[in-house]
C-alpha positions as CSV (number, residue, x, y, z in Angstrom):
1,X,75.8,215.5,38.2
2,X,77.6,214.4,35.1
3,X,75.5,215.8,32.4
4,X,76.9,219.1,31.0
5,X,75.5,222.3,32.5
6,X,74.4,223.7,29.2
7,X,72.4,226.5,30.7
8,X,75.7,228.4,31.2
9,X,76.5,230.2,28.0
10,X,78.6,233.1,26.8
11,X,82.1,233.7,25.3
12,X,84.0,231.8,28.0
13,X,81.6,228.8,27.8
14,X,82.1,228.6,24.1
15,X,85.8,228.9,24.6
16,X,85.8,226.0,27.0
17,X,83.7,223.8,24.7
18,X,86.0,224.5,21.7
19,X,89.1,223.9,23.7
20,X,87.7,220.6,25.1
21,X,86.7,219.5,21.6
22,X,90.2,220.1,20.3
23,X,91.7,218.1,23.2
24,X,89.2,215.2,23.1
25,X,89.5,214.9,19.3
26,X,93.3,214.8,19.5
27,X,93.8,212.7,22.7
28,X,90.5,210.8,23.2
29,X,88.7,210.7,26.6
30,X,91.3,208.9,28.6
31,X,94.2,210.8,27.2
32,X,92.7,214.2,27.8
33,X,93.5,216.1,31.0
34,X,91.6,218.9,32.6
35,X,94.8,220.9,32.8
36,X,95.3,220.6,29.1
37,X,91.7,221.5,28.4
38,X,92.1,224.6,30.5
39,X,95.4,225.5,28.7
40,X,94.0,225.1,25.2
41,X,90.8,226.9,26.2
42,X,92.9,229.8,27.6
43,X,90.9,229.9,30.9
44,X,91.6,229.0,34.5
45,X,90.6,225.7,35.9
46,X,88.3,227.6,38.2
47,X,86.5,229.0,35.2
48,X,86.3,225.6,33.6
49,X,84.8,224.0,36.7
50,X,82.3,226.9,37.0
51,X,80.7,225.4,33.8
52,X,81.3,221.7,34.2
53,X,81.4,219.4,37.2
54,X,84.1,217.1,35.8
55,X,85.7,215.8,32.6
56,X,82.8,213.6,31.7
57,X,80.4,216.5,31.7
58,X,82.7,218.4,29.4
59,X,83.0,215.3,27.1
60,X,79.3,214.9,26.8
61,X,78.7,218.6,26.0
62,X,81.3,218.3,23.3
63,X,79.8,215.0,22.1
64,X,76.3,216.6,21.9
65,X,77.6,219.5,19.9
66,X,79.7,217.2,17.6
67,X,76.7,215.0,16.9
68,X,74.7,218.0,16.0
69,X,77.5,219.2,13.7
70,X,77.8,215.8,12.1
71,X,74.0,215.5,11.5
72,X,73.9,219.0,10.0
73,X,76.8,218.2,7.7
74,X,75.1,215.0,6.7
75,X,71.9,217.0,5.8
76,X,73.9,219.5,3.8
77,X,75.6,216.8,1.8
78,X,72.3,215.0,1.2
79,X,70.7,218.2,0.1
80,X,73.3,218.8,-2.6
81,X,73.3,215.2,-3.9
82,X,71.8,214.6,-7.3
83,X,70.3,211.1,-6.8
84,X,69.2,208.8,-4.0
85,X,72.3,206.5,-4.4
86,X,74.6,209.5,-4.3
87,X,72.9,211.0,-1.3
88,X,73.0,207.7,0.6
89,X,76.6,207.1,-0.3
90,X,77.6,210.5,1.1
91,X,75.5,210.0,4.3
92,X,77.0,206.5,4.8
93,X,80.6,207.7,4.4
94,X,80.0,210.6,7.0
95,X,78.3,208.2,9.4
96,X,80.9,205.5,9.3
97,X,83.8,207.9,9.5
98,X,82.4,209.4,12.6
99,X,81.5,206.1,14.2
100,X,85.0,204.7,13.7
101,X,86.9,207.8,14.7
102,X,88.6,207.8,18.0
103,X,86.2,210.4,19.2
104,X,83.1,208.6,18.0
105,X,84.3,205.3,19.6
106,X,85.0,207.1,22.9
107,X,81.5,208.6,23.0
108,X,80.0,205.1,22.3
109,X,82.1,203.3,24.9
110,X,81.6,205.8,27.7
111,X,77.8,205.9,27.1
112,X,77.7,202.1,27.3
113,X,79.9,201.9,30.3
114,X,78.1,204.6,32.3
115,X,74.5,204.0,31.1
116,X,73.5,201.7,34.0
117,X,74.7,204.0,36.7
118,X,73.7,207.2,34.8
119,X,70.9,206.3,32.4
120,X,70.5,210.0,31.4
121,X,73.8,209.8,29.7
122,X,72.7,207.0,27.4
123,X,69.5,208.9,26.7
124,X,71.4,212.1,26.0
125,X,73.7,210.3,23.6
126,X,70.8,208.6,21.8
127,X,68.9,211.9,21.3
128,X,72.0,213.8,20.2
129,X,73.4,211.0,18.0
130,X,71.5,208.0,16.6
131,X,68.1,209.7,16.9
132,X,69.2,212.8,15.0
133,X,70.7,210.7,12.2
134,X,67.5,208.7,12.1
135,X,65.4,211.8,11.8
136,X,67.6,213.3,9.1
137,X,67.4,210.1,7.1
138,X,63.6,209.9,7.5
139,X,63.3,213.5,6.2
140,X,65.4,212.6,3.2
141,X,63.5,209.4,2.4
142,X,60.2,211.3,2.5
143,X,61.5,213.9,0.0
144,X,63.0,211.2,-2.2
145,X,59.7,209.3,-2.2
146,X,57.9,212.5,-3.2
147,X,60.3,212.7,-6.2
148,X,59.6,209.1,-7.1
149,X,63.1,207.8,-6.4
150,X,62.2,205.6,-3.4
151,X,59.2,203.4,-2.4
152,X,59.1,202.9,1.3
153,X,56.2,201.7,3.5
154,X,58.0,202.2,6.9
155,X,60.5,205.0,6.8
156,X,61.5,204.6,10.4
157,X,62.5,201.0,9.8
158,X,64.2,201.9,6.6
159,X,66.3,204.5,8.4
160,X,67.4,202.0,11.0
161,X,68.2,199.4,8.4
162,X,70.4,201.8,6.4
163,X,72.4,202.9,9.5
164,X,72.9,199.3,10.4
165,X,74.0,198.3,6.9
166,X,76.6,201.0,7.0
167,X,78.1,199.5,10.2
168,X,78.3,196.0,8.8
169,X,81.5,194.1,9.9
170,X,83.6,197.2,10.5
171,X,82.0,198.6,13.6
172,X,81.7,195.4,15.6
173,X,85.2,194.4,14.6
174,X,86.6,197.6,16.0
175,X,84.5,197.4,19.2
176,X,85.1,193.7,20.1
177,X,88.3,192.7,18.4
178,X,90.3,195.9,18.6
179,X,90.7,196.1,14.9
180,X,92.4,199.1,13.3
181,X,90.2,201.9,12.1
182,X,89.3,201.4,8.4
183,X,90.8,203.2,5.5
184,X,88.7,205.0,2.8
185,X,88.8,201.9,0.6
186,X,87.3,199.7,3.3
187,X,84.7,202.3,4.2
188,X,83.8,202.7,0.5
189,X,83.4,198.9,0.1
190,X,80.9,198.7,3.0
191,X,79.0,201.8,2.2
192,X,78.7,200.9,-1.5
193,X,77.3,197.5,-0.4
194,X,74.9,199.2,2.0
195,X,73.6,201.5,-0.8
196,X,73.2,198.7,-3.3
197,X,71.3,196.6,-0.8
198,X,69.1,199.5,0.2
199,X,68.3,200.5,-3.3
200,X,67.6,196.9,-4.3
201,X,64.9,196.9,-1.6
202,X,63.5,200.4,-1.7
203,X,64.6,201.9,-5.1
204,X,61.6,202.9,-7.3
205,X,63.1,201.1,-10.3
206,X,63.3,197.7,-8.5
207,X,61.6,194.8,-10.2
């Protein structure tokens, strides 16, 4: 079974997850070794395998936790933003940085590669990643609508549209053409365009 055995908890479990996160974030999935994860986690390989069947199981537990962390960070930044454009810009930057990071790309590629043989992996990734971002955006849109900043008939569609606008050009170029990860200036250009397009469609002050 590849999906992480998340029922096992405790100090050593958290140690293993944190160690695996450090190694996967540094080395990516292919570059990470079980020996190195055990060393960084300061546990034996036997302890590590008592929690996880294999490296993929570790990776997906780390990915699940990281997606939760990213979503929570996104919510925190949105909550402190002063206006809809500022909130969306912050959310867009966080989303695109994660998607184009080595770790984010590894999560996406492994889920796509394994989803036919192990459909639960794709479902787990969707629930822990895209679905969480979608729900957070929907929640923000509803609060912004209550304040009179946005006018949206279909908040689910609007959330999907904003996420796709933020990936324009950059994400497919990295996936299919092997382009280098974007710098902050390129991320800013795409996110600014996404926010302007979104506000032109859904901003309360639009004509």
